[in-house]
All heavy atoms as TSV, in Angstrom:
chain	resi	resn	atom	element	x	y	z
A	1	MET	N	N	-25.938	50.286	56.607
A	1	MET	CA	C	-25.825	49.108	55.804
A	1	MET	C	C	-24.375	48.803	55.413
A	1	MET	O	O	-23.883	47.709	55.510
A	1	MET	CB	C	-26.611	49.268	54.517
A	1	MET	CG	C	-26.608	48.114	53.645
A	1	MET	SD	S	-27.821	48.175	52.284
A	1	MET	CE	C	-26.769	47.815	50.912
A	2	THR	N	N	-23.593	49.875	55.080
A	2	THR	CA	C	-22.168	49.690	54.731
A	2	THR	C	C	-21.452	49.184	55.902
A	2	THR	O	O	-20.598	48.230	55.720
A	2	THR	CB	C	-21.624	51.107	54.251
A	2	THR	OG1	O	-22.332	51.537	53.145
A	2	THR	CG2	C	-20.206	50.869	53.870
A	3	ARG	N	N	-21.663	49.700	57.068
A	3	ARG	CA	C	-20.972	49.158	58.310
A	3	ARG	C	C	-21.329	47.716	58.521
A	3	ARG	O	O	-20.438	46.905	58.752
A	3	ARG	CB	C	-21.324	49.978	59.444
A	3	ARG	CG	C	-20.590	49.618	60.764
A	3	ARG	CD	C	-20.941	50.404	61.924
A	3	ARG	NE	N	-20.716	51.722	61.845
A	3	ARG	CZ	C	-19.580	52.326	62.317
A	3	ARG	NH1	N	-18.662	51.597	62.846
A	3	ARG	NH2	N	-19.362	53.625	62.108
A	4	SER	N	N	-22.507	47.289	58.320
A	4	SER	CA	C	-23.040	45.954	58.525
A	4	SER	C	C	-22.245	45.059	57.551
A	4	SER	O	O	-21.753	44.000	57.921
A	4	SER	CB	C	-24.495	45.845	58.411
A	4	SER	OG	O	-24.873	44.501	58.484
A	5	LEU	N	N	-22.239	45.433	56.274
A	5	LEU	CA	C	-21.468	44.620	55.297
A	5	LEU	C	C	-20.026	44.529	55.623
A	5	LEU	O	O	-19.437	43.413	55.455
A	5	LEU	CB	C	-21.743	45.240	53.893
A	5	LEU	CG	C	-23.158	45.115	53.285
A	5	LEU	CD1	C	-23.180	45.904	51.996
A	5	LEU	CD2	C	-23.499	43.680	53.118
A	6	ALA	N	N	-19.482	45.676	56.012
A	6	ALA	CA	C	-18.013	45.622	56.364
A	6	ALA	C	C	-17.712	44.618	57.440
A	6	ALA	O	O	-16.756	43.880	57.368
A	6	ALA	CB	C	-17.538	47.016	56.683
A	7	VAL	N	N	-18.559	44.583	58.512
A	7	VAL	CA	C	-18.332	43.699	59.647
A	7	VAL	C	C	-18.540	42.181	59.141
A	7	VAL	O	O	-17.723	41.332	59.384
A	7	VAL	CB	C	-19.258	43.995	60.784
A	7	VAL	CG1	C	-19.242	42.948	61.857
A	7	VAL	CG2	C	-18.853	45.413	61.345
A	8	GLU	N	N	-19.685	41.988	58.406
A	8	GLU	CA	C	-19.936	40.617	58.043
A	8	GLU	C	C	-18.969	39.989	57.013
A	8	GLU	O	O	-18.568	38.857	57.067
A	8	GLU	CB	C	-21.340	40.583	57.369
A	8	GLU	CG	C	-22.463	40.736	58.367
A	8	GLU	CD	C	-23.857	40.791	57.675
A	8	GLU	OE1	O	-23.954	40.083	56.690
A	8	GLU	OE2	O	-24.738	41.536	58.162
A	9	TRP	N	N	-18.449	40.875	56.060
A	9	TRP	CA	C	-17.556	40.329	55.028
A	9	TRP	C	C	-16.086	40.461	55.354
A	9	TRP	O	O	-15.281	39.994	54.615
A	9	TRP	CB	C	-17.805	41.106	53.733
A	9	TRP	CG	C	-19.277	40.726	53.205
A	9	TRP	CD1	C	-20.132	39.857	53.677
A	9	TRP	CD2	C	-19.853	41.365	52.040
A	9	TRP	NE1	N	-21.284	39.832	52.860
A	9	TRP	CE2	C	-21.116	40.718	51.935
A	9	TRP	CE3	C	-19.462	42.332	51.140
A	9	TRP	CZ2	C	-21.962	41.138	50.903
A	9	TRP	CZ3	C	-20.292	42.689	50.121
A	9	TRP	CH2	C	-21.624	42.088	49.989
A	10	ALA	N	N	-15.733	41.108	56.481
A	10	ALA	CA	C	-14.354	41.234	56.851
A	10	ALA	C	C	-13.640	39.895	57.034
A	10	ALA	O	O	-12.540	39.749	56.608
A	10	ALA	CB	C	-14.234	42.059	58.130
A	11	ALA	N	N	-14.371	38.855	57.506
A	11	ALA	CA	C	-13.832	37.555	57.647
A	11	ALA	C	C	-13.345	36.982	56.353
A	11	ALA	O	O	-12.489	36.066	56.332
A	11	ALA	CB	C	-14.825	36.697	58.404
A	12	TYR	N	N	-13.964	37.428	55.257
A	12	TYR	CA	C	-13.591	36.914	53.896
A	12	TYR	C	C	-12.627	37.805	53.201
A	12	TYR	O	O	-12.410	37.666	51.969
A	12	TYR	CB	C	-14.877	36.743	53.071
A	12	TYR	CG	C	-15.834	35.862	53.713
A	12	TYR	CD1	C	-16.960	36.399	54.367
A	12	TYR	CD2	C	-15.734	34.441	53.763
A	12	TYR	CE1	C	-17.953	35.616	54.989
A	12	TYR	CE2	C	-16.651	33.656	54.349
A	12	TYR	CZ	C	-17.761	34.206	54.991
A	12	TYR	OH	O	-18.688	33.374	55.616
A	13	ARG	N	N	-12.078	38.846	53.921
A	13	ARG	CA	C	-11.129	39.839	53.378
A	13	ARG	C	C	-11.775	40.639	52.352
A	13	ARG	O	O	-11.133	40.977	51.302
A	13	ARG	CB	C	-9.885	39.162	52.935
A	13	ARG	CG	C	-9.118	38.414	54.040
A	13	ARG	CD	C	-7.874	37.811	53.683
A	13	ARG	NE	N	-6.967	38.776	53.169
A	13	ARG	CZ	C	-5.917	39.276	53.817
A	13	ARG	NH1	N	-5.647	38.869	54.975
A	13	ARG	NH2	N	-5.126	40.160	53.242
A	14	ILE	N	N	-13.051	40.960	52.360
A	14	ILE	CA	C	-13.749	41.785	51.445
A	14	ILE	C	C	-14.045	43.108	52.079
A	14	ILE	O	O	-14.643	43.186	53.177
A	14	ILE	CB	C	-15.090	41.146	50.969
A	14	ILE	CG1	C	-14.867	39.857	50.295
A	14	ILE	CG2	C	-15.915	42.076	50.105
A	14	ILE	CD1	C	-16.097	39.025	49.897
A	15	ARG	N	N	-13.625	44.171	51.464
A	15	ARG	CA	C	-13.848	45.521	52.035
A	15	ARG	C	C	-15.176	46.082	51.400
A	15	ARG	O	O	-15.537	45.802	50.284
A	15	ARG	CB	C	-12.757	46.423	51.697
A	15	ARG	CG	C	-11.469	46.046	52.336
A	15	ARG	CD	C	-10.323	46.944	52.086
A	15	ARG	NE	N	-9.926	46.882	50.758
A	15	ARG	CZ	C	-9.214	47.792	50.047
A	15	ARG	NH1	N	-8.869	48.886	50.679
A	15	ARG	NH2	N	-8.978	47.632	48.764
A	16	SER	N	N	-15.820	46.925	52.149
A	16	SER	CA	C	-17.002	47.584	51.721
A	16	SER	C	C	-16.842	49.089	51.781
A	16	SER	O	O	-16.413	49.656	52.789
A	16	SER	CB	C	-18.128	47.194	52.662
A	16	SER	OG	O	-19.402	47.844	52.330
A	17	MET	N	N	-17.087	49.752	50.610
A	17	MET	CA	C	-16.854	51.221	50.564
A	17	MET	C	C	-18.184	51.864	50.257
A	17	MET	O	O	-18.803	51.425	49.325
A	17	MET	CB	C	-15.854	51.510	49.468
A	17	MET	CG	C	-14.528	50.891	49.662
A	17	MET	SD	S	-13.511	51.631	50.942
A	17	MET	CE	C	-13.077	53.174	50.131
A	18	PRO	N	N	-18.619	52.826	51.013
A	18	PRO	CA	C	-19.844	53.481	50.648
A	18	PRO	C	C	-19.757	54.378	49.449
A	18	PRO	O	O	-18.699	54.875	49.154
A	18	PRO	CB	C	-20.185	54.345	51.975
A	18	PRO	CG	C	-18.762	54.626	52.479
A	18	PRO	CD	C	-17.918	53.414	52.149
A	19	SER	N	N	-20.790	54.585	48.816
A	19	SER	CA	C	-20.893	55.596	47.706
A	19	SER	C	C	-22.077	56.352	47.920
A	19	SER	O	O	-23.134	55.835	48.526
A	19	SER	CB	C	-20.815	54.985	46.336
A	19	SER	OG	O	-21.965	54.202	46.155
A	20	ARG	N	N	-22.120	57.633	47.550
A	20	ARG	CA	C	-23.317	58.400	47.773
A	20	ARG	C	C	-23.590	59.245	46.530
A	20	ARG	O	O	-22.696	59.537	45.786
A	20	ARG	CB	C	-23.199	59.218	49.072
A	20	ARG	CG	C	-22.011	60.171	48.961
A	20	ARG	CD	C	-21.928	60.979	50.171
A	20	ARG	NE	N	-21.340	62.260	49.800
A	20	ARG	CZ	C	-21.041	63.187	50.603
A	20	ARG	NH1	N	-21.268	63.006	51.924
A	20	ARG	NH2	N	-20.527	64.314	50.260
A	21	PRO	N	N	-24.810	59.769	46.410
A	21	PRO	CA	C	-25.036	60.632	45.250
A	21	PRO	C	C	-24.262	61.907	45.342
A	21	PRO	O	O	-23.983	62.429	46.354
A	21	PRO	CB	C	-26.567	60.921	45.458
A	21	PRO	CG	C	-27.110	59.989	46.435
A	21	PRO	CD	C	-25.911	59.546	47.226
A	22	VAL	N	N	-23.805	62.278	44.161
A	22	VAL	CA	C	-23.066	63.543	44.030
A	22	VAL	C	C	-23.694	64.381	42.903
A	22	VAL	O	O	-24.403	63.888	42.100
A	22	VAL	CB	C	-21.558	63.283	43.776
A	22	VAL	CG1	C	-20.890	62.556	44.870
A	22	VAL	CG2	C	-21.401	62.569	42.392
A	23	ARG	N	N	-23.336	65.647	42.899
A	23	ARG	CA	C	-23.814	66.507	41.825
A	23	ARG	C	C	-22.923	66.294	40.649
A	23	ARG	O	O	-21.712	66.560	40.670
A	23	ARG	CB	C	-23.853	67.897	42.241
A	23	ARG	CG	C	-24.896	68.208	43.282
A	23	ARG	CD	C	-25.121	69.591	43.508
A	23	ARG	NE	N	-26.175	69.671	44.575
A	23	ARG	CZ	C	-26.487	70.797	45.169
A	23	ARG	NH1	N	-25.816	71.855	44.893
A	23	ARG	NH2	N	-27.400	70.830	46.000
A	24	CYS	N	N	-23.529	65.787	39.567
A	24	CYS	CA	C	-22.803	65.531	38.349
A	24	CYS	C	C	-23.448	66.250	37.181
A	24	CYS	O	O	-24.659	66.123	36.963
A	24	CYS	CB	C	-22.836	64.020	38.141
A	24	CYS	SG	S	-22.029	63.463	36.670
A	25	ARG	N	N	-22.696	67.045	36.480
A	25	ARG	CA	C	-23.260	67.846	35.386
A	25	ARG	C	C	-23.535	66.994	34.168
A	25	ARG	O	O	-22.658	66.503	33.508
A	25	ARG	CB	C	-22.302	68.959	35.050
A	25	ARG	CG	C	-22.846	69.854	33.929
A	25	ARG	CD	C	-22.617	71.259	34.156
A	25	ARG	NE	N	-23.195	72.281	33.384
A	25	ARG	CZ	C	-24.316	72.334	32.659
A	25	ARG	NH1	N	-25.019	71.204	32.605
A	25	ARG	NH2	N	-24.729	73.379	32.084
A	26	THR	N	N	-24.801	66.762	33.954
A	26	THR	CA	C	-25.275	66.163	32.715
A	26	THR	C	C	-26.387	67.004	32.099
A	26	THR	O	O	-27.120	67.675	32.904
A	26	THR	CB	C	-25.799	64.726	32.899
A	26	THR	OG1	O	-26.935	64.808	33.754
A	26	THR	CG2	C	-24.729	63.824	33.512
A	27	GLU	N	N	-26.517	67.017	30.810
A	27	GLU	CA	C	-27.472	67.859	30.217
A	27	GLU	C	C	-28.880	67.587	30.639
A	27	GLU	O	O	-29.678	68.464	30.959
A	27	GLU	CB	C	-27.417	67.759	28.686
A	27	GLU	CG	C	-28.288	68.723	27.949
A	27	GLU	CD	C	-28.209	68.527	26.379
A	27	GLU	OE1	O	-27.127	68.154	25.953
A	27	GLU	OE2	O	-29.119	68.875	25.783
A	28	GLY	N	N	-29.284	66.316	30.698
A	28	GLY	CA	C	-30.603	65.962	31.092
A	28	GLY	C	C	-30.968	66.356	32.525
A	28	GLY	O	O	-32.054	66.943	32.763
A	29	ALA	N	N	-30.022	66.108	33.431
A	29	ALA	CA	C	-30.297	66.485	34.831
A	29	ALA	C	C	-30.366	67.944	35.085
A	29	ALA	O	O	-31.299	68.476	35.706
A	29	ALA	CB	C	-29.251	65.800	35.766
A	30	PHE	N	N	-29.401	68.665	34.545
A	30	PHE	CA	C	-29.354	70.069	34.843
A	30	PHE	C	C	-30.483	70.907	34.145
A	30	PHE	O	O	-30.853	71.914	34.596
A	30	PHE	CB	C	-27.948	70.601	34.529
A	30	PHE	CG	C	-26.975	70.451	35.652
A	30	PHE	CD1	C	-26.955	69.293	36.454
A	30	PHE	CD2	C	-26.103	71.441	36.081
A	30	PHE	CE1	C	-26.170	69.144	37.492
A	30	PHE	CE2	C	-25.339	71.315	37.193
A	30	PHE	CZ	C	-25.277	70.182	37.909
A	31	SER	N	N	-30.842	70.473	32.964
A	31	SER	CA	C	-31.841	71.183	32.261
A	31	SER	C	C	-33.173	71.108	33.050
A	31	SER	O	O	-34.001	71.997	32.976
A	31	SER	CB	C	-32.094	70.638	30.881
A	31	SER	OG	O	-32.620	69.364	30.926
A	32	ARG	N	N	-33.346	70.125	33.905
A	32	ARG	CA	C	-34.593	69.942	34.726
A	32	ARG	C	C	-34.417	70.487	36.100
A	32	ARG	O	O	-35.238	71.140	36.681
A	32	ARG	CB	C	-35.009	68.538	34.731
A	32	ARG	CG	C	-35.456	67.987	33.370
A	32	ARG	CD	C	-35.711	66.509	33.400
A	32	ARG	NE	N	-36.057	65.966	32.136
A	32	ARG	CZ	C	-35.254	65.674	31.165
A	32	ARG	NH1	N	-33.957	65.846	31.337
A	32	ARG	NH2	N	-35.631	65.113	30.049
A	33	LEU	N	N	-33.260	70.147	36.796
A	33	LEU	CA	C	-33.031	70.541	38.100
A	33	LEU	C	C	-32.562	72.000	38.340
A	33	LEU	O	O	-32.917	72.599	39.339
A	33	LEU	CB	C	-31.993	69.594	38.750
A	33	LEU	CG	C	-32.375	68.147	38.831
A	33	LEU	CD1	C	-31.217	67.258	39.269
A	33	LEU	CD2	C	-33.554	67.924	39.726
A	34	LEU	N	N	-31.744	72.456	37.382
A	34	LEU	CA	C	-31.198	73.761	37.538
A	34	LEU	C	C	-31.355	74.477	36.197
A	34	LEU	O	O	-30.360	74.842	35.503
A	34	LEU	CB	C	-29.733	73.748	37.927
A	34	LEU	CG	C	-29.412	73.073	39.266
A	34	LEU	CD1	C	-27.996	72.852	39.474
A	34	LEU	CD2	C	-30.060	73.805	40.409
A	35	PRO	N	N	-32.601	74.822	35.804
A	35	PRO	CA	C	-32.787	75.376	34.476
A	35	PRO	C	C	-32.270	76.841	34.346
A	35	PRO	O	O	-32.002	77.253	33.203
A	35	PRO	CB	C	-34.313	75.326	34.345
A	35	PRO	CG	C	-34.890	75.394	35.714
A	35	PRO	CD	C	-33.848	74.632	36.507
A	36	ASP	N	N	-32.141	77.557	35.426
A	36	ASP	CA	C	-31.667	78.893	35.395
A	36	ASP	C	C	-30.128	78.924	35.721
A	36	ASP	O	O	-29.739	78.341	36.688
A	36	ASP	CB	C	-32.414	79.677	36.397
A	36	ASP	CG	C	-32.064	81.159	36.444
A	36	ASP	OD1	O	-31.068	81.616	35.740
A	36	ASP	OD2	O	-32.744	81.934	37.203
A	37	PRO	N	N	-29.339	79.572	34.859
A	37	PRO	CA	C	-27.825	79.599	35.152
A	37	PRO	C	C	-27.531	80.085	36.521
A	37	PRO	O	O	-26.473	79.720	37.076
A	37	PRO	CB	C	-27.244	80.477	34.105
A	37	PRO	CG	C	-28.300	80.382	32.896
A	37	PRO	CD	C	-29.620	80.244	33.613
A	38	SER	N	N	-28.283	80.993	37.088
A	38	SER	CA	C	-28.002	81.528	38.421
A	38	SER	C	C	-28.188	80.443	39.444
A	38	SER	O	O	-27.446	80.437	40.481
A	38	SER	CB	C	-28.879	82.753	38.681
A	38	SER	OG	O	-30.238	82.382	38.880
A	39	LEU	N	N	-29.154	79.538	39.256
A	39	LEU	CA	C	-29.258	78.396	40.224
A	39	LEU	C	C	-28.098	77.507	40.135
A	39	LEU	O	O	-27.649	76.959	41.165
A	39	LEU	CB	C	-30.569	77.637	39.820
A	39	LEU	CG	C	-31.806	78.384	40.092
A	39	LEU	CD1	C	-33.026	77.469	39.587
A	39	LEU	CD2	C	-32.083	78.756	41.505
A	40	GLU	N	N	-27.544	77.277	38.919
A	40	GLU	CA	C	-26.362	76.401	38.750
A	40	GLU	C	C	-25.148	77.084	39.495
A	40	GLU	O	O	-24.447	76.340	40.217
A	40	GLU	CB	C	-26.068	76.207	37.310
A	40	GLU	CG	C	-24.933	75.278	37.080
A	40	GLU	CD	C	-24.667	75.003	35.632
A	40	GLU	OE1	O	-25.651	75.071	34.780
A	40	GLU	OE2	O	-23.550	74.653	35.254
A	41	GLU	N	N	-25.016	78.358	39.392
A	41	GLU	CA	C	-23.896	79.076	40.056
A	41	GLU	C	C	-24.007	78.920	41.545
A	41	GLU	O	O	-23.025	78.753	42.256
A	41	GLU	CB	C	-23.839	80.537	39.508
A	41	GLU	CG	C	-22.701	81.257	40.072
A	41	GLU	CD	C	-21.396	80.791	39.590
A	41	GLU	OE1	O	-21.336	80.200	38.471
A	41	GLU	OE2	O	-20.299	80.981	40.248
A	42	MET	N	N	-25.252	79.205	42.038
A	42	MET	CA	C	-25.459	79.042	43.485
A	42	MET	C	C	-25.079	77.622	43.962
A	42	MET	O	O	-24.469	77.480	45.042
A	42	MET	CB	C	-26.868	79.372	43.830
A	42	MET	CG	C	-27.229	80.815	43.780
A	42	MET	SD	S	-28.961	81.259	44.073
A	42	MET	CE	C	-29.568	80.034	45.203
A	43	ALA	N	N	-25.539	76.630	43.241
A	43	ALA	CA	C	-25.203	75.245	43.628
A	43	ALA	C	C	-23.686	74.982	43.570
A	43	ALA	O	O	-23.135	74.322	44.467
A	43	ALA	CB	C	-25.915	74.262	42.634
A	44	ARG	N	N	-23.091	75.437	42.577
A	44	ARG	CA	C	-21.575	75.278	42.472
A	44	ARG	C	C	-20.861	75.946	43.656
A	44	ARG	O	O	-19.831	75.386	44.148
A	44	ARG	CB	C	-21.077	75.914	41.118
A	44	ARG	CG	C	-19.577	75.562	40.918
A	44	ARG	CD	C	-19.049	76.121	39.535
A	44	ARG	NE	N	-19.780	75.545	38.432
A	44	ARG	CZ	C	-20.536	76.173	37.615
A	44	ARG	NH1	N	-20.808	77.429	37.775
A	44	ARG	NH2	N	-21.086	75.575	36.569
A	45	ASN	N	N	-21.304	77.085	44.069
A	45	ASN	CA	C	-20.678	77.788	45.191
A	45	ASN	C	C	-20.863	77.093	46.496
A	45	ASN	O	O	-20.092	77.394	47.376
A	45	ASN	CB	C	-21.135	79.231	45.192
A	45	ASN	CG	C	-20.656	80.097	44.108
A	45	ASN	OD1	O	-19.533	79.920	43.577
A	45	ASN	ND2	N	-21.384	81.126	43.721
A	46	ARG	N	N	-21.684	76.153	46.526
A	46	ARG	CA	C	-21.917	75.368	47.836
A	46	ARG	C	C	-20.957	74.185	47.859
A	46	ARG	O	O	-20.990	73.499	48.929
A	46	ARG	CB	C	-23.350	75.018	47.974
A	46	ARG	CG	C	-24.266	76.206	48.093
A	46	ARG	CD	C	-25.681	75.790	48.192
A	46	ARG	NE	N	-25.908	75.270	49.502
A	46	ARG	CZ	C	-26.989	74.534	49.861
A	46	ARG	NH1	N	-27.906	74.289	48.978
A	46	ARG	NH2	N	-27.133	73.918	51.007
A	47	ILE	N	N	-20.255	73.920	46.840
A	47	ILE	CA	C	-19.328	72.790	46.765
A	47	ILE	C	C	-17.911	73.241	47.031
A	47	ILE	O	O	-17.475	74.200	46.458
A	47	ILE	CB	C	-19.402	72.114	45.376
A	47	ILE	CG1	C	-20.849	71.632	45.081
A	47	ILE	CG2	C	-18.431	70.963	45.211
A	47	ILE	CD1	C	-21.068	71.214	43.639
A	48	PRO	N	N	-17.203	72.591	47.954
A	48	PRO	CA	C	-15.861	73.016	48.291
A	48	PRO	C	C	-14.908	73.249	47.087
A	48	PRO	O	O	-14.134	74.259	47.092
A	48	PRO	CB	C	-15.351	71.898	49.226
A	48	PRO	CG	C	-16.524	71.389	49.871
A	48	PRO	CD	C	-17.612	71.504	48.793
A	49	LEU	N	N	-14.948	72.378	46.145
A	49	LEU	CA	C	-14.077	72.532	44.900
A	49	LEU	C	C	-14.618	73.496	43.906
A	49	LEU	O	O	-13.994	73.790	42.867
A	49	LEU	CB	C	-13.776	71.177	44.296
A	49	LEU	CG	C	-12.897	70.265	45.059
A	49	LEU	CD1	C	-12.731	68.897	44.336
A	49	LEU	CD2	C	-11.509	70.872	45.302
A	50	LYS	N	N	-15.860	73.997	44.122
A	50	LYS	CA	C	-16.558	74.909	43.196
A	50	LYS	C	C	-16.710	74.342	41.829
A	50	LYS	O	O	-16.621	75.007	40.788
A	50	LYS	CB	C	-15.766	76.274	43.104
A	50	LYS	CG	C	-15.570	76.914	44.445
A	50	LYS	CD	C	-16.792	77.400	45.069
A	50	LYS	CE	C	-16.475	78.191	46.308
A	50	LYS	NZ	N	-17.287	77.889	47.388
A	51	ARG	N	N	-16.909	72.987	41.782
A	51	ARG	CA	C	-17.144	72.389	40.452
A	51	ARG	C	C	-17.989	71.154	40.685
A	51	ARG	O	O	-18.003	70.575	41.818
A	51	ARG	CB	C	-15.892	72.070	39.716
A	51	ARG	CG	C	-15.088	70.920	40.287
A	51	ARG	CD	C	-13.894	70.557	39.451
A	51	ARG	NE	N	-13.203	69.349	39.960
A	51	ARG	CZ	C	-13.487	68.084	39.631
A	51	ARG	NH1	N	-14.554	67.934	38.740
A	51	ARG	NH2	N	-12.864	67.105	40.070
A	52	PHE	N	N	-18.669	70.676	39.627
A	52	PHE	CA	C	-19.468	69.531	39.745
A	52	PHE	C	C	-18.610	68.328	39.242
A	52	PHE	O	O	-17.642	68.478	38.523
A	52	PHE	CB	C	-20.708	69.616	38.726
A	52	PHE	CG	C	-21.604	70.747	39.194
A	52	PHE	CD1	C	-21.759	71.884	38.379
A	52	PHE	CD2	C	-22.365	70.621	40.306
A	52	PHE	CE1	C	-22.512	72.880	38.789
A	52	PHE	CE2	C	-23.246	71.665	40.686
A	52	PHE	CZ	C	-23.313	72.795	39.949
A	53	GLY	N	N	-19.015	67.169	39.718
A	53	GLY	CA	C	-18.320	65.901	39.331
A	53	GLY	C	C	-18.683	65.568	37.885
A	53	GLY	O	O	-19.598	66.131	37.275
A	54	THR	N	N	-17.903	64.736	37.254
A	54	THR	CA	C	-18.144	64.252	35.915
A	54	THR	C	C	-18.608	62.823	35.963
A	54	THR	O	O	-18.266	62.091	36.939
A	54	THR	CB	C	-16.914	64.344	35.041
A	54	THR	OG1	O	-15.871	63.400	35.517
A	54	THR	CG2	C	-16.368	65.769	34.940
A	55	PRO	N	N	-19.372	62.375	34.942
A	55	PRO	CA	C	-19.778	60.987	34.972
A	55	PRO	C	C	-18.573	60.014	34.942
A	55	PRO	O	O	-18.616	58.976	35.637
A	55	PRO	CB	C	-20.519	60.784	33.665
A	55	PRO	CG	C	-21.057	62.172	33.405
A	55	PRO	CD	C	-19.986	63.147	33.876
A	56	ARG	N	N	-17.446	60.414	34.333
A	56	ARG	CA	C	-16.273	59.531	34.380
A	56	ARG	C	C	-15.676	59.421	35.831
A	56	ARG	O	O	-15.261	58.352	36.177
A	56	ARG	CB	C	-15.222	60.121	33.384
A	56	ARG	CG	C	-13.942	59.407	33.330
A	56	ARG	CD	C	-14.276	57.944	32.877
A	56	ARG	NE	N	-13.158	57.131	32.932
A	56	ARG	CZ	C	-12.874	56.065	32.156
A	56	ARG	NH1	N	-13.683	55.792	31.207
A	56	ARG	NH2	N	-11.816	55.383	32.314
A	57	GLU	N	N	-15.651	60.479	36.530
A	57	GLU	CA	C	-15.091	60.532	37.869
A	57	GLU	C	C	-15.951	59.528	38.777
A	57	GLU	O	O	-15.409	58.774	39.559
A	57	GLU	CB	C	-15.088	61.846	38.575
A	57	GLU	CG	C	-14.041	62.777	37.873
A	57	GLU	CD	C	-14.207	64.213	38.363
A	57	GLU	OE1	O	-15.323	64.722	38.593
A	57	GLU	OE2	O	-13.161	64.823	38.452
A	58	ILE	N	N	-17.257	59.608	38.625
A	58	ILE	CA	C	-18.123	58.768	39.419
A	58	ILE	C	C	-17.931	57.270	39.013
A	58	ILE	O	O	-17.868	56.407	39.843
A	58	ILE	CB	C	-19.566	59.217	39.313
A	58	ILE	CG1	C	-19.707	60.563	39.885
A	58	ILE	CG2	C	-20.538	58.197	39.946
A	58	ILE	CD1	C	-20.976	61.269	39.561
A	59	ALA	N	N	-17.852	56.998	37.725
A	59	ALA	CA	C	-17.608	55.667	37.232
A	59	ALA	C	C	-16.269	55.129	37.774
A	59	ALA	O	O	-16.204	53.971	38.214
A	59	ALA	CB	C	-17.679	55.601	35.777
A	60	ASP	N	N	-15.215	55.933	37.721
A	60	ASP	CA	C	-13.939	55.533	38.206
A	60	ASP	C	C	-13.963	55.182	39.697
A	60	ASP	O	O	-13.356	54.194	40.128
A	60	ASP	CB	C	-12.869	56.555	37.948
A	60	ASP	CG	C	-12.561	56.566	36.482
A	60	ASP	OD1	O	-12.873	55.690	35.642
A	60	ASP	OD2	O	-11.864	57.638	36.075
A	61	ALA	N	N	-14.586	55.974	40.443
A	61	ALA	CA	C	-14.676	55.787	41.908
A	61	ALA	C	C	-15.483	54.510	42.243
A	61	ALA	O	O	-15.153	53.767	43.156
A	61	ALA	CB	C	-15.280	57.043	42.546
A	62	ALA	N	N	-16.546	54.245	41.519
A	62	ALA	CA	C	-17.398	53.091	41.686
A	62	ALA	C	C	-16.740	51.787	41.344
A	62	ALA	O	O	-16.985	50.771	41.983
A	62	ALA	CB	C	-18.719	53.270	40.995
A	63	SER	N	N	-15.791	51.851	40.373
A	63	SER	CA	C	-15.170	50.576	39.935
A	63	SER	C	C	-13.853	50.343	40.611
A	63	SER	O	O	-13.301	49.299	40.459
A	63	SER	CB	C	-14.911	50.707	38.375
A	63	SER	OG	O	-13.940	51.727	38.192
A	64	SER	N	N	-13.448	51.217	41.520
A	64	SER	CA	C	-12.157	51.051	42.251
A	64	SER	C	C	-12.382	50.003	43.374
A	64	SER	O	O	-13.334	49.880	43.978
A	64	SER	CB	C	-11.710	52.338	42.882
A	64	SER	OG	O	-11.375	53.235	41.832
């Protein structure tokens, strides 16, 4: 879909940037998805930067 939008809107000088779900540490999500601290540590170790994103980082990226 992103590629299609990019091709269609390029004539109007509009760029299309994809965004995708990321792991973001929020109390509501993590209390349900990773209730055990060891699960959270395992998930963090699978991320290259070894940290979760923040809601602010995601908002900043989406608004750019």
